[in-house]
Backbone bond lengths (Angstrom), bond angles and torsions (degrees), N, CA, C in turn:
res aa  C-N    CA-C-N  psi(-1)  N-CA   C-N-CA  omega(-1)  CA-C   N-CA-C  phi
1 X - - - 1.445 - - 1.534 110.46 -
2 X 1.326 117.08 -43.65 1.459 121.55 179.31 1.535 110.38 -62.58
3 X 1.325 116.97 -37.30 1.453 121.24 179.20 1.535 110.54 -64.94
4 X 1.313 118.24 -39.74 1.469 122.50 178.36 1.526 109.96 -64.15
5 X 1.312 117.64 -43.67 1.464 121.89 -179.93 1.533 109.68 -63.38
6 X 1.332 116.65 -44.55 1.470 119.90 177.63 1.524 111.58 -59.79
7 X 1.320 117.41 -42.49 1.467 120.86 179.28 1.531 111.23 -64.70
8 X 1.320 117.43 -39.66 1.471 121.07 178.46 1.525 110.02 -65.20
9 X 1.332 117.01 -44.18 1.471 121.07 178.82 1.527 110.06 -63.57
10 X 1.307 117.98 -43.10 1.462 121.37 179.62 1.529 110.73 -63.53
11 X 1.317 117.11 -42.32 1.466 120.37 178.94 1.527 110.45 -64.41
12 X 1.333 116.84 -41.94 1.472 120.40 178.99 1.522 110.52 -63.05
13 X 1.327 117.73 -40.06 1.459 120.84 178.82 1.523 110.97 -65.00
14 X 1.327 118.13 -39.23 1.460 121.25 177.49 1.528 111.74 -63.07
15 X 1.330 116.40 -40.32 1.468 120.48 178.16 1.522 110.11 -64.02
16 X 1.319 117.55 -43.43 1.466 121.82 -179.96 1.531 110.11 -64.69
17 X 1.334 117.63 -44.83 1.459 120.84 178.70 1.525 111.89 -62.78
18 X 1.323 117.76 -39.57 1.464 120.92 178.88 1.524 110.74 -65.15
19 X 1.320 116.67 -40.49 1.467 120.53 178.85 1.521 110.43 -65.21
20 X 1.311 117.77 -40.17 1.468 120.98 178.22 1.512 111.06 -67.50
21 X 1.321 117.77 -39.18 1.458 121.36 -179.11 1.523 111.22 -67.86
22 X 1.321 117.68 -34.37 1.459 120.85 179.65 1.514 110.10 -64.35
23 X 1.314 116.67 -44.68 1.461 122.84 175.38 1.506 113.69 42.15
24 X 1.321 116.48 -139.12 1.453 124.30 -178.61 1.524 108.20 -88.78
25 X 1.339 116.75 104.90 1.459 119.84 -177.06 1.522 112.31 -76.74
26 X 1.325 117.90 -14.25 1.451 122.25 178.72 1.527 108.38 -112.66
27 X 1.345 118.56 103.71 1.467 120.10 -176.74 1.527 113.10 -66.80
28 X 1.331 117.40 -11.57 1.459 122.21 -179.76 1.532 112.12 -90.11
29 X 1.336 117.26 -15.15 1.463 120.76 -178.00 1.528 110.40 -63.80
30 X 1.311 115.30 139.94 1.461 121.31 178.57 1.516 110.50 136.15
31 X 1.308 115.70 -167.20 1.459 122.33 179.71 1.516 108.43 -113.48
32 X 1.330 116.06 128.34 1.455 122.74 -173.59 1.521 111.19 -121.24
33 X 1.325 116.67 129.91 1.467 122.60 168.12 1.521 105.47 -88.10
34 X 1.338 117.35 118.23 1.456 119.80 -175.85 1.519 111.69 -122.10
35 X 1.330 114.30 158.55 1.464 122.62 177.20 1.519 107.53 -137.21
36 X 1.344 115.83 123.10 1.462 121.31 175.06 1.522 108.23 -107.81
37 X 1.323 116.00 133.03 1.461 121.66 177.86 1.530 106.99 -93.35
38 X 1.338 116.28 110.51 1.467 121.11 -175.50 1.532 109.90 -120.21
39 X 1.331 117.30 167.83 1.472 119.52 175.55 1.528 112.79 -61.10
40 X 1.330 116.71 -20.83 1.470 121.16 178.76 1.519 112.34 -92.59
41 X 1.321 116.83 8.74 1.467 121.43 -178.60 1.515 110.84 105.91
42 X 1.324 115.30 -179.92 1.460 120.99 -179.47 1.524 110.22 -71.61
43 X 1.330 115.42 134.57 1.461 121.93 -179.63 1.524 108.74 -119.52
44 X 1.330 116.14 115.59 1.464 121.03 178.26 1.523 109.59 -87.87
45 X 1.326 115.44 146.35 1.462 120.44 173.08 1.517 109.40 -153.33
46 X 1.319 114.68 161.38 1.451 122.52 179.22 1.518 107.35 -116.42
47 X 1.324 116.75 119.82 1.455 121.84 179.72 1.519 108.51 -104.91
48 X 1.319 116.60 127.99 1.454 122.51 175.24 1.519 107.06 -115.01
49 X 1.325 115.97 112.71 1.464 122.21 -172.37 1.529 109.52 -114.59
50 X 1.337 115.94 127.96 1.463 122.20 179.12 1.524 110.46 -92.31
51 X 1.315 116.09 160.47 1.475 122.26 177.82 1.520 111.97 -58.38
52 X 1.341 117.65 -30.19 1.464 121.00 -174.22 1.528 114.45 -80.91
53 X 1.335 117.60 5.06 1.459 120.00 177.69 1.510 114.57 86.47
54 X 1.314 116.86 21.50 1.460 121.41 173.91 1.515 108.17 -119.24
55 X 1.323 116.30 164.92 1.454 118.07 179.05 1.511 112.30 -171.41
56 X 1.315 114.43 -174.15 1.449 122.16 -179.72 1.524 108.22 -140.23
57 X 1.318 115.67 137.06 1.458 122.41 175.90 1.524 106.73 -111.40
58 X 1.327 117.05 116.87 1.462 121.79 -179.44 1.525 109.75 -111.80
59 X 1.349 115.06 130.71 1.456 120.26 179.10 1.520 108.84 -150.22
60 X 1.335 115.99 -176.09 1.459 120.50 177.70 1.521 111.52 -61.47
61 X 1.331 117.19 -23.16 1.459 121.77 179.94 1.522 112.47 -85.14
62 X 1.325 118.04 0.94 1.460 122.19 179.86 1.511 112.18 111.73
63 X 1.310 114.86 -172.69 1.464 122.04 -178.94 1.520 109.49 -100.69
64 X 1.327 115.48 135.55 1.456 121.94 179.03 1.526 108.65 -125.80
65 X 1.338 118.38 125.76 1.467 119.72 176.64 1.526 111.12 -70.70
66 X 1.333 115.19 146.05 1.461 122.19 176.41 1.522 107.06 -118.20
67 X 1.310 116.48 120.29 1.463 121.66 176.83 1.518 108.78 -122.07
68 X 1.323 115.82 160.37 1.459 119.77 173.65 1.512 114.78 70.16
69 X 1.311 116.73 34.48 1.461 120.12 177.24 1.528 108.27 -68.84
70 X 1.324 116.11 130.97 1.461 121.67 178.51 1.523 108.23 -111.14
71 X 1.337 115.15 123.64 1.460 121.54 177.69 1.521 107.79 -117.11
72 X 1.333 115.67 123.98 1.460 122.33 178.08 1.521 106.89 -128.66
73 X 1.332 116.03 97.90 1.468 119.79 -172.42 1.517 108.25 66.17
74 X 1.336 116.78 -120.80 1.466 120.83 177.29 1.529 112.22 -99.23
75 X 1.325 117.11 1.06 1.466 121.43 177.76 1.522 109.25 -85.96
76 X 1.329 115.82 140.94 1.458 120.86 -179.14 1.523 109.42 -137.16
77 X 1.320 115.37 145.01 1.465 119.53 176.36 1.518 109.29 -150.15
78 X 1.332 115.35 153.70 1.456 122.09 175.46 1.527 108.33 -167.30
79 X 1.319 115.47 166.33 1.461 122.35 175.12 1.519 106.95 -121.09
80 X 1.326 116.05 135.40 1.456 120.74 177.49 1.521 108.59 -132.67
81 X 1.320 116.11 138.76 1.459 121.95 176.52 1.517 108.18 -100.72
82 X 1.328 116.23 126.55 1.459 120.23 -179.22 1.520 109.96 -120.43
83 X 1.325 115.32 156.41 1.455 122.15 175.49 1.519 107.15 -89.79
84 X 1.328 116.02 113.82 1.465 121.38 -179.12 1.528 108.06 -110.18
85 X 1.305 115.53 82.14 1.462 120.45 178.66 1.513 113.19 64.77
86 X 1.330 116.81 42.87 1.450 121.14 179.76 1.514 114.37 89.47
87 X 1.303 116.63 -3.92 1.461 122.42 179.04 1.523 108.81 -114.43
88 X 1.314 117.39 136.14 1.459 120.98 178.48 1.527 109.20 -80.52
89 X 1.320 115.19 131.80 1.462 121.60 179.86 1.520 107.86 -126.73
90 X 1.322 116.71 125.66 1.456 122.16 179.03 1.526 108.93 -95.77
91 X 1.326 115.46 124.01 1.464 121.57 179.81 1.524 109.10 -116.78
92 X 1.316 117.00 131.79 1.462 120.64 176.65 1.523 108.18 -109.09
93 X 1.341 114.98 120.71 1.456 120.72 -178.75 1.519 109.85 -97.83
94 X 1.321 115.59 140.35 1.457 122.96 172.40 1.518 106.92 -140.03
95 X 1.343 116.42 126.49 1.454 118.70 -177.79 1.512 113.32 -158.07
96 X 1.330 114.28 -176.44 1.455 122.49 -177.73 1.527 108.81 -131.50
97 X 1.329 115.38 133.75 1.462 122.38 175.31 1.519 107.79 -100.20
98 X 1.337 115.89 126.41 1.464 121.47 174.69 1.518 106.98 -128.22
99 X 1.336 115.53 97.70 1.461 120.26 -176.41 1.514 109.93 65.31
100 X 1.330 116.02 -117.28 1.459 121.48 -179.60 1.523 112.26 -103.67
101 X 1.341 116.83 19.55 1.469 121.72 178.87 1.522 110.13 -118.67
102 X 1.320 114.73 146.08 1.451 122.21 179.44 1.519 108.57 -131.47
103 X 1.334 116.36 132.52 1.465 121.26 172.98 1.516 107.36 -133.52
104 X 1.316 115.50 145.66 1.449 119.43 179.25 1.509 110.96 174.90
105 X 1.326 115.54 -159.17 1.462 120.59 -179.24 1.517 110.09 -154.73
106 X 1.323 114.61 148.34 1.455 122.07 168.70 1.512 107.23 -91.93
107 X 1.304 117.16 129.94 1.446 121.50 171.71 1.516 108.89 -96.23
108 X 1.328 116.65 138.04 1.462 120.76 179.45 1.523 109.41 -147.14
109 X 1.319 115.75 175.92 1.464 120.79 176.27 1.522 111.46 -65.00
110 X 1.328 117.12 -15.81 1.469 122.41 -177.00 1.518 112.45 -103.65
111 X 1.322 117.24 12.01 1.455 121.40 -178.28 1.513 111.36 108.37
112 X 1.315 115.51 -176.28 1.471 122.10 -179.47 1.516 110.36 -94.80
113 X 1.350 115.06 143.95 1.466 122.37 176.44 1.522 108.11 -118.97
114 X 1.317 117.37 119.01 1.460 121.10 178.11 1.520 110.72 -64.37
115 X 1.334 115.08 142.78 1.460 122.08 179.70 1.528 108.78 -131.44
116 X 1.318 115.66 135.71 1.464 121.50 170.76 1.528 107.42 -126.66
117 X 1.320 115.43 154.62 1.455 118.96 -179.98 1.503 111.92 -154.11
118 X 1.334 114.03 157.18 1.461 122.19 176.24 1.520 108.21 -132.62
119 X 1.324 115.46 130.66 1.464 120.35 177.84 1.524 109.09 -70.90
120 X 1.324 115.64 136.90 1.480 120.46 177.86 1.516 110.05 -75.02
C-alpha cells in the first residue's frame, strides 16, 4: 500500500513539474509598452499579444489587429497594416525578445523605424 501511495505521489510531482516546465511557450505573449522612433517623432503604442499568435496594437491612431505573428526562439516577426492619415501603410516588424525587453524595427516603404518595448 505504501508503495502505491509513493508511486501516485511521484507521478503527481512529475505532472506538476512538466506543467511548470512548459510555462509560456510564446516568449512574445503579454502586454508590451512600445516606442517607435519615426520621422514624425516617437510613437508610443501598447501591444497585447496572445499565446496563439494574434494580438492588438493600440495607439493614438486607433487599434490595429495583429495576425500571423511568427516566433522562432526569441525572434519575432509580423506584418501589420495601419491607417496613416487615410492611407493604408503596411509595416513589417522584426525583433528579439530578451526576458521583459523587446528590440527591433518596423520596415516600411519609408525606411526602418527602431522599436523598443518593455513587458508590463
